NUNUTOR-506403 format. One line per field, with one value per residue: residue number from 1; residue in three letters; x, y, z of N, C-alpha, C in turn. Coordinates in pm, whole numbers, padded with zeros to 5 digits. Example, Ala and Ser with C-alpha at 12.3 -4.5 7.8 and 13.67 -1.06 7.14 Angstrom:
REM NUNUTOR-506403
seq = (1, 2)
type = (ALA, SER)
n.xx = (01319, 01285)
n.yy = (-00569, -00225)
n.zz = (00780, 00708)
ca.xx = (01230, 01367)
ca.yy = (-00450, -00106)
ca.zz = (00780, 00714)
c.xx = (01320, 01290)
c.yy = (-00330, 00003)
c.zz = (00780, 00787)
REM end
This chain:
REM NUNUTOR-506403
seq = (1, 2, 3, 4, 5, 6, 7, 8, 9, 10, 11, 12, 13, 14, 15, 16, 17, 18, 19, 20, 21, 22, 23, 24, 25, 26, 27, 28, 29, 30, 31, 32, 33, 34, 35, 36, 37, 38, 39, 40, 41, 42, 43, 44, 45, 46, 47, 48, 49, 50, 51, 52, 53, 54, 55, 56, 57, 58, 59, 60, 61, 62, 63, 64, 65, 66, 67, 68, 69, 70, 71, 72, 73, 74, 75, 76, 77, 78, 79, 80, 81, 82, 83, 84, 85, 86, 87, 88, 89, 90, 91, 92, 93, 94, 95, 96, 97, 98, 99, 100, 101, 102, 103, 104, 105, 106, 107, 108, 109, 110, 111, 112, 113, 114, 115, 116, 117, 118, 119, 120, 121, 122, 123, 124, 125, 126, 127, 128, 129, 130, 131, 132, 133, 134, 135, 136, 137, 138, 139, 140, 141, 142, 143, 144, 145, 146, 147, 148, 149, 150, 151, 152, 153, 154, 155, 156, 157, 158, 159, 160, 161, 162, 163, 164, 165, 166, 167)
type = (MET, SER, VAL, TYR, GLY, GLY, ILE, GLY, GLY, GLN, LEU, ALA, TYR, LEU, LEU, LYS, ASN, ASP, ALA, ALA, VAL, ALA, ALA, LEU, VAL, ALA, ALA, ARG, ILE, TYR, PRO, ASN, ILE, VAL, PRO, GLN, ARG, GLY, THR, PHE, PRO, CYS, VAL, VAL, TYR, ASN, GLN, ILE, ASN, SER, LEU, ARG, THR, SER, VAL, MET, GLY, GLU, ASP, THR, GLY, THR, VAL, GLU, SER, ILE, TRP, GLN, LEU, ASP, VAL, TYR, ALA, GLN, THR, TYR, ALA, GLY, ALA, ARG, GLU, LEU, ALA, VAL, ALA, VAL, ARG, LYS, VAL, LEU, GLN, ARG, TYR, ARG, GLY, TYR, THR, PRO, VAL, ALA, ILE, GLN, ALA, ASP, ASP, VAL, LEU, GLU, ARG, ASP, SER, ASP, VAL, VAL, LEU, GLU, ARG, ASP, SER, ASP, ALA, VAL, VAL, GLN, ARG, THR, LEU, LEU, GLY, THR, LYS, LEU, ILE, GLN, GLN, MET, PHE, ILE, ASP, ALA, ASP, THR, ASP, PHE, TYR, GLU, ASP, ASP, THR, ARG, LEU, HIS, ARG, VAL, SER, ILE, ASP, ILE, ARG, ALA, TRP, TYR, ASP, GLU, SER, GLY, GLU)
n.xx = (08416, 08474, 08401, 08548, 08371, 08196, 08365, 08578, 08799, 08948, 09020, 09168, 09359, 09481, 09559, 09777, 09960, 10111, 10420, 10438, 10240, 10258, 10501, 10436, 10237, 10283, 10125, 09902, 09573, 09223, 08916, 08609, 08651, 08938, 09171, 09142, 09380, 09547, 09812, 09948, 10052, 09733, 09500, 09139, 08889, 08537, 08197, 08016, 07743, 07613, 07503, 07341, 07365, 07083, 06959, 06691, 06551, 06756, 07000, 07293, 07559, 07733, 07849, 07788, 07994, 08056, 08260, 08395, 08705, 08929, 09228, 09448, 09661, 09936, 10008, 09918, 10086, 10167, 09911, 09826, 10038, 10005, 09707, 09795, 09883, 09746, 09618, 09668, 09726, 09461, 09258, 09141, 09252, 09225, 09160, 09262, 09207, 09306, 09036, 08962, 08924, 08920, 09004, 09000, 09208, 09189, 09268, 09295, 09380, 09471, 09545, 09544, 09566, 09756, 09906, 09938, 10142, 10029, 10087, 09928, 09745, 09697, 09650, 09397, 09437, 09308, 09341, 09126, 09009, 09000, 08887, 08721, 08818, 08657, 08632, 08773, 08719, 08818, 08616, 08609, 08834, 08875, 08946, 09021, 09050, 09046, 08980, 08966, 09115, 09376, 09412, 09486, 09301, 09221, 08982, 08854, 08661, 08607, 08476, 08351, 08356, 08272, 08270, 08041, 07921, 08024, 08051)
n.yy = (10570, 10796, 10819, 11009, 11291, 11345, 11507, 11599, 11448, 11403, 11668, 11733, 11532, 11565, 11869, 11772, 11628, 11754, 11964, 12203, 12300, 12146, 12240, 12504, 12398, 12211, 11895, 12037, 12026, 12060, 11940, 12145, 12250, 12515, 12304, 12391, 12433, 12495, 12551, 12836, 12858, 12745, 12503, 12533, 12311, 12322, 12165, 12354, 12266, 11938, 11843, 11595, 11433, 11308, 11138, 11108, 10910, 10769, 10768, 10949, 10911, 11116, 11393, 11746, 11950, 12178, 12369, 12568, 12679, 12799, 12957, 13026, 13241, 13433, 13648, 13881, 13857, 13572, 13461, 13483, 13416, 13084, 13039, 13070, 12859, 12636, 12729, 12640, 12352, 12250, 12393, 12318, 12024, 11697, 11354, 11106, 10949, 10834, 10707, 10741, 10620, 10816, 10865, 11076, 11009, 10757, 10462, 10183, 09850, 09693, 09482, 09681, 09938, 10247, 10447, 10784, 11097, 11387, 11733, 11845, 11622, 11252, 11068, 10808, 10590, 10415, 10259, 10262, 10246, 10413, 10763, 10921, 11264, 11422, 11725, 11992, 12348, 12679, 12901, 13124, 13358, 13551, 13790, 13834, 13977, 13909, 14010, 13932, 13740, 13801, 13711, 13645, 13565, 13391, 13300, 13040, 12946, 12650, 12446, 12132, 11853, 11452, 11125, 10981, 10669, 10436, 10444)
n.zz = (11165, 10862, 10512, 10239, 10147, 09837, 09610, 09787, 09945, 09734, 09597, 09846, 09849, 09580, 09643, 09909, 09754, 09563, 09512, 09520, 09662, 09911, 10006, 10132, 10343, 10404, 10552, 10583, 10532, 10540, 10637, 10633, 10871, 11040, 11295, 11631, 11747, 11492, 11232, 11083, 10708, 10595, 10428, 10379, 10285, 10130, 10093, 09880, 09683, 09489, 09252, 09054, 08730, 08533, 08263, 08002, 08225, 08364, 08571, 08529, 08675, 08639, 08808, 08909, 09128, 09331, 09533, 09768, 09861, 10163, 10163, 10403, 10559, 10761, 10626, 10349, 10143, 10188, 10189, 09878, 09765, 09785, 09690, 09474, 09417, 09474, 09300, 09029, 09054, 09084, 08821, 08576, 08589, 08512, 08522, 08712, 09085, 09390, 09575, 09949, 10262, 10587, 10904, 11214, 11495, 11506, 11576, 11384, 11339, 10999, 10673, 10480, 10518, 10552, 10796, 10873, 11003, 11031, 11179, 11306, 11350, 11408, 11102, 10955, 10665, 10357, 10085, 09862, 09574, 09254, 09130, 08884, 08759, 08566, 08462, 08574, 08722, 08808, 08940, 09049, 09293, 09597, 09811, 10149, 10513, 10821, 11106, 11372, 11408, 11245, 11023, 10708, 10400, 10162, 09961, 09739, 09432, 09330, 09030, 08979, 08766, 08845, 08795, 08997, 08959, 09028, 09271)
ca.xx = (08527, 08424, 08420, 08530, 08223, 08211, 08519, 08662, 08886, 09027, 09065, 09314, 09466, 09579, 09702, 09843, 10124, 10137, 10536, 10462, 10164, 10318, 10630, 10341, 10128, 10256, 09957, 09733, 09430, 09148, 08725, 08491, 08721, 09076, 09170, 09177, 09497, 09604, 09939, 09956, 09927, 09641, 09355, 08995, 08742, 08358, 08117, 07861, 07657, 07661, 07393, 07389, 07293, 07010, 06916, 06579, 06510, 06859, 07164, 07423, 07659, 07817, 07804, 07855, 08016, 08075, 08325, 08465, 08870, 08961, 09356, 09464, 09811, 09948, 10071, 09860, 10128, 10189, 09737, 09796, 10148, 09946, 09601, 09817, 10001, 09633, 09518, 09814, 09716, 09318, 09274, 09180, 09271, 09112, 09234, 09186, 09250, 09258, 08953, 09000, 08867, 09001, 08956, 09110, 09258, 09120, 09413, 09275, 09493, 09430, 09662, 09528, 09591, 09836, 09890, 10022, 10132, 10107, 10165, 09779, 09644, 09713, 09533, 09469, 09395, 09323, 09307, 09000, 09031, 08988, 08753, 08766, 08782, 08653, 08724, 08781, 08758, 08830, 08548, 08631, 08869, 08801, 09060, 08954, 09089, 09000, 09020, 08917, 09197, 09466, 09414, 09414, 09213, 09153, 08812, 08857, 08549, 08576, 08372, 08449, 08284, 08335, 08200, 08049, 07909, 08140, 08036)
ca.yy = (10620, 10848, 10796, 11131, 11284, 11344, 11516, 11705, 11389, 11393, 11768, 11726, 11419, 11668, 11964, 11729, 11573, 11874, 12010, 12385, 12326, 12056, 12355, 12583, 12349, 12024, 11846, 12138, 12090, 12073, 11954, 12209, 12429, 12472, 12291, 12510, 12446, 12495, 12636, 12898, 12899, 12595, 12526, 12433, 12307, 12300, 12164, 12415, 12189, 11870, 11848, 11476, 11421, 11217, 11151, 10982, 10839, 10708, 10843, 10862, 10903, 11246, 11500, 11897, 11967, 12344, 12404, 12651, 12643, 12865, 12944, 13094, 13277, 13523, 13799, 13882, 13786, 13443, 13394, 13533, 13285, 12936, 13036, 13086, 12720, 12575, 12726, 12593, 12232, 12218, 12462, 12248, 11915, 11582, 11227, 11002, 11015, 10778, 10719, 10720, 10635, 10899, 10896, 11143, 10985, 10613, 10391, 10068, 09794, 09676, 09504, 09779, 10053, 10301, 10574, 10927, 11145, 11528, 11797, 11828, 11477, 11086, 11054, 10661, 10606, 10285, 10349, 10157, 10223, 10579, 10830, 10986, 11366, 11440, 11853, 12085, 12492, 12780, 12978, 13297, 13359, 13642, 13832, 13881, 13985, 13849, 14092, 13857, 13614, 13856, 13627, 13701, 13432, 13403, 13228, 12975, 12877, 12523, 12380, 12011, 11705, 11367, 11040, 10863, 10520, 10292, 10429)
ca.zz = (11026, 10762, 10375, 10200, 10052, 09703, 09535, 09870, 09970, 09598, 09634, 09990, 09751, 09478, 09722, 09931, 09682, 09498, 09595, 09562, 09794, 10016, 10084, 10191, 10395, 10430, 10589, 10650, 10437, 10609, 10567, 10720, 10970, 11077, 11403, 11716, 11759, 11412, 11249, 10923, 10652, 10534, 10338, 10380, 10192, 10228, 09983, 09846, 09654, 09488, 09149, 08952, 08586, 08490, 08126, 08033, 08336, 08412, 08644, 08424, 08732, 08657, 08919, 08922, 09239, 09361, 09641, 09823, 09969, 10192, 10216, 10507, 10591, 10844, 10524, 10247, 10007, 10202, 10125, 09786, 09709, 09869, 09623, 09306, 09431, 09456, 09151, 08935, 09064, 08969, 08715, 08405, 08623, 08489, 08581, 08844, 09216, 09498, 09665, 10046, 10401, 10660, 11062, 11268, 11642, 11557, 11545, 11390, 11252, 10861, 10600, 10396, 10627, 10574, 10874, 10838, 11106, 11051, 11294, 11391, 11407, 11315, 10942, 10834, 10527, 10274, 09933, 09774, 09433, 09188, 09130, 08728, 08787, 08437, 08468, 08728, 08705, 08920, 08892, 09135, 09389, 09688, 09900, 10253, 10619, 10920, 11193, 11499, 11361, 11172, 10897, 10561, 10376, 09985, 09930, 09625, 09442, 09234, 09007, 08937, 08731, 08844, 08788, 09087, 08902, 09089, 09464)
c.xx = (08453, 08458, 08427, 08423, 08291, 08367, 08603, 08756, 08993, 09068, 09230, 09383, 09622, 09668, 09780, 09995, 10161, 10276, 10479, 10352, 10155, 10432, 10528, 10319, 10184, 10160, 09849, 09687, 09328, 09034, 08695, 08557, 08836, 09078, 09191, 09320, 09567, 09698, 09847, 10070, 09876, 09536, 09210, 08933, 08634, 08271, 08006, 07766, 07653, 07550, 07431, 07277, 07190, 06916, 06785, 06598, 06609, 06958, 07267, 07577, 07753, 07754, 07886, 07875, 08067, 08172, 08435, 08651, 08915, 09150, 09395, 09627, 09830, 10007, 09974, 09933, 10139, 10003, 09790, 09890, 10023, 09783, 09660, 09870, 09847, 09591, 09571, 09764, 09634, 09272, 09266, 09202, 09118, 09197, 09177, 09280, 09229, 09169, 08982, 08927, 08938, 08948, 09095, 09111, 09214, 09259, 09316, 09357, 09435, 09497, 09653, 09504, 09696, 09861, 09958, 10012, 10160, 10113, 10004, 09676, 09722, 09585, 09550, 09354, 09400, 09254, 09191, 08975, 09069, 08873, 08789, 08694, 08748, 08729, 08695, 08804, 08704, 08707, 08591, 08718, 08849, 08906, 08966, 09108, 09058, 09029, 09022, 09088, 09391, 09450, 09384, 09395, 09154, 09070, 08865, 08747, 08631, 08460, 08403, 08281, 08367, 08265, 08131, 07947, 07956, 08118, 07968)
c.yy = (10737, 10826, 10932, 11156, 11346, 11359, 11546, 11606, 11379, 11559, 11763, 11640, 11527, 11759, 11881, 11656, 11642, 11956, 12151, 12396, 12289, 12169, 12466, 12533, 12251, 11975, 11921, 12163, 11990, 12007, 12042, 12366, 12371, 12413, 12402, 12496, 12438, 12562, 12706, 12870, 12709, 12672, 12473, 12436, 12247, 12241, 12263, 12320, 12036, 11882, 11690, 11508, 11355, 11274, 11071, 10854, 10717, 10803, 10807, 10840, 11016, 11369, 11594, 11952, 12108, 12315, 12454, 12621, 12762, 12837, 13034, 13130, 13409, 13662, 13783, 13828, 13669, 13375, 13383, 13418, 13142, 12985, 13037, 12926, 12670, 12615, 12624, 12403, 12201, 12258, 12349, 12121, 11805, 11530, 11124, 11002, 10875, 10802, 10655, 10711, 10743, 10868, 10958, 11001, 10858, 10506, 10195, 09991, 09691, 09641, 09604, 09923, 10120, 10447, 10672, 10993, 11297, 11581, 11820, 11708, 11365, 11099, 10892, 10668, 10504, 10328, 10214, 10193, 10355, 10645, 10925, 11137, 11416, 11580, 11922, 12264, 12551, 12858, 13114, 13273, 13555, 13695, 13868, 13922, 13990, 13899, 13981, 13713, 13695, 13793, 13684, 13563, 13540, 13281, 13198, 12877, 12792, 12478, 12252, 11949, 11585, 11229, 10962, 10690, 10462, 10330, 10346)
c.zz = (10926, 10630, 10305, 10076, 09935, 09654, 09660, 09884, 09864, 09593, 09702, 09877, 09666, 09522, 09824, 09911, 09568, 09540, 09611, 09674, 09905, 10057, 10141, 10324, 10459, 10410, 10571, 10594, 10516, 10567, 10649, 10799, 11003, 11193, 11498, 11767, 11593, 11339, 11064, 10836, 10667, 10490, 10360, 10298, 10241, 10107, 09941, 09803, 09529, 09316, 09023, 08819, 08598, 08324, 08095, 08111, 08440, 08463, 08606, 08517, 08765, 08794, 08897, 09032, 09239, 09509, 09671, 09903, 10009, 10220, 10311, 10530, 10670, 10778, 10452, 10118, 10050, 10134, 09985, 09711, 09759, 09743, 09452, 09274, 09441, 09304, 09033, 08942, 09027, 08884, 08590, 08468, 08580, 08469, 08690, 08992, 09301, 09569, 09849, 10167, 10476, 10814, 11086, 11436, 11599, 11478, 11536, 11280, 11124, 10778, 10478, 10451, 10616, 10690, 10815, 10965, 11069, 11209, 11385, 11386, 11324, 11250, 10949, 10742, 10462, 10150, 09935, 09624, 09411, 09197, 09017, 08790, 08630, 08430, 08588, 08671, 08804, 08876, 08971, 09233, 09453, 09812, 10042, 10440, 10702, 11068, 11321, 11476, 11320, 11081, 10783, 10457, 10214, 09951, 09783, 09557, 09311, 09173, 08920, 08884, 08740, 08840, 08917, 09064, 08966, 09240, 09473)
REM end
């Protein structure tokens, strides 16, 4: 079982709980890679780096984290539509989101656990609290076409500041 690292789980939470994004991808939002039998469209998120702020010998708990979100679709219009929906959710977002634990293909019983099933995997989640996202910005997005998969991809770079002092 692994704890969502950094802000990645919160990005997934925000996207999965937005009606416009969910209408396009359902729960197909994945860390690092598209599953081998994945369906499209979908979103994949990867951490690029995280910088922690220290002041006068103290750690502030503030992290600046940079993420890349890749949206995949079978058409260019579909990829752009999904990219716009993702941007509308994340651009200038600030607020609290649940901190969660995720496990794929693990079925443990616990009173705090909620099981969710999507088309690709069983996801086990338990809410541990909340995390403050201080601010989020879209830095850039870039269009790609992947010859080997025949998929269109929009790569979105996101910069997020959040508080990890409660971790």
